[in-house]
C-alpha positions, 0 to 999 in steps of 0.5 A: 485176445478174447472174442467179441461178446454180443451186446447189442441187439439192434446189431443183429439181422434176424437171422442171428437173432432166430439163431440165439433164440434157438441155441437158448431153448436148448437142443430138445426144443431146437430138433423138434423146430427143424423138423418142422423146417425145409433145408434150406432155412436149417442151414441158414439158421445153422450158418448163424448158429454157427458163426454167433459167438458169445451172446450177452444174457441181457441181449438173450432176455431182450429177445425172448421178450420181443419173441413173446411180445409180438407173439402175444400183441398179434390177436386173432390170425389170419393166414392165407395164400394172398396174406402169405403172397404179401408177406414174401414180397416184402422180404425177398425178390418177387420172382423168388416169390412167384417160384416159392407159392408156386411151390405152396400151391402145387401138389403138398409134400416137404420133398418134391418127390413127396409131391410127385406122389400126389400128383395124378398119374395122367398128368404124371406120364402125360410130362414124363412121356416127353422125358429121356427114359433113364430121366422117367426110371430115375423119377419113378424108382423115387415115388412110391411103388403104387403110383410108379406102377399106375403112372408106368401104365398110362405111358405108350407101350415101347416106352413105359417098356424102355423106362423099366428096363433101365430101372432093372439096371438102374446103378445106385444114382447120384446125388447131383443128378437126383438134385438137377432131375428135381431142379428141372421137375420143380421149374418145368412141369410143378411150377407149370403144374401149380400155375394152371391149378389156380381156378378162376371165381368164374369157373367155380360159379360155372361148376355151381351153376351147372347143378342147379335145376333149370329153374334155378338156373334161369333165375339166377342168371336173369339176376346176375345179367341184371347186375354184372353182365360181363360176369354172366357171359364169363359164367355161360361161357365156361359151364358145360350143358347137356347140349355141349355133348352135342360136340362129342366125336362118335367115338366119345358118344360110343364110350358114353353109352357103354357107361350110362344108365339106360333109364337115365339115358331115355329120361334125359333124351326124352327131354331133349332135341330131335338133334339130340336124340339123333347124336345118341341113336346114330351111334347105337346099333339098330336093335338097341335104337329102337328099344331106347325109343320104345323105353321112351314112347312107353314113358309118356309125360315125365317131370321137368326135375326128373329130366334135368337129373338126368341131364345132370347125371349124363354131364358129370359122367362126361367129365368124369370119363374126361379126366380119366382121358377115355373122352375129350370134351370140345372147348366151348371157347372155341379151340380143340383144347380138352377141358378140365374139371 
């Protein structure tokens, strides 16, 4: 009995039409398209191509014309996260949409191991230090050596050495084990990382307001309070100002003092409150404190603009030290969590 010929495009699914189009394009073009797809997409299309059977020439023509018409009739294209999420929501279950969007929003990379290579070493180390040493060893053998070195340096010494010993004794890892580790990383680490990486518009504006000089900040904040008081309050709560450095613990103040430009410190404190001055003086040696006070006294009057710039410099320096894990910035909203910038 002769094989049935597919001669009705209406009876073909979208995947089957795509499979037929790829077969019509030929091996070279199909290989180039496959190189830009994920494994799951390739498997789905390959399965459809293998079971497609004979497709009538008239159907191939219809599929080609349909494809060309769809491409040419779209006009200008706008691709962004929102439009992508809406499109996915129309075709697949909501839980799967969330998973895909989390992967898109997360670090770039075609594979899980590529994605891990783009994760900050401190963030990755903070997650891995709670895993079994063998699991960590597997992960670090899959990322680039320079990144693995930076992650190891962030792990507790004893734990890091145990991981090193496991890596030295490691046999070839079975694919099933790698798949399980990758799945766990995707579900427990990457999805959380993607969700926490979403930046609220108020956080963006708080950063912008932080970089205004005092007069500009007051002008914009006053106007915003008139138009949207709630947003103004949220931005105020998220802004990190020079006075917020007053909540640093003594160790944090001393770390900041070791990194700060002394001339800018003198200018910043010249325009600060007595409380802020005392905070820094009390965390310096008696001699260093005396020299700083003398420098401030000899400066005479200073421009408000120079004070603002120096105080902004100290805030940015504190944020940089916070990102490196060298100091902790107390949560302004009440809590002990570090603010992440």
